[in-house]
C-alpha angles and dihedrals in degrees: 000000000000129000124219130183114210128185111222131185109254091243092055092046090051093049093047089049091052092050092048090051091050089053092045094236136113120272090246092052092048093050093048090048092050093047091047091052091050095048092045091051090051090050092050092050090050090050091049091052091048091051092050090051089051091051091053094044099047133047111250093260090057098041097079093050091047090051092050090051092050093050091046090053090056095054 
């Protein structure tokens, strides 16, 4: 596991601490959870955009095969 030191404004640190307390988790856990959610959401949006491009580029009967090929290439 990696370690990263980040300088935060006091107001942000205070708010993150409050949110972590509300969730009943450590500040570290809350920050990792929040970052993971954000990155995952970005990945899902990218996948959605890719799928929509595939839908436009391929007739419906070819779209499913093209999507399978794309997902297989990411494994």
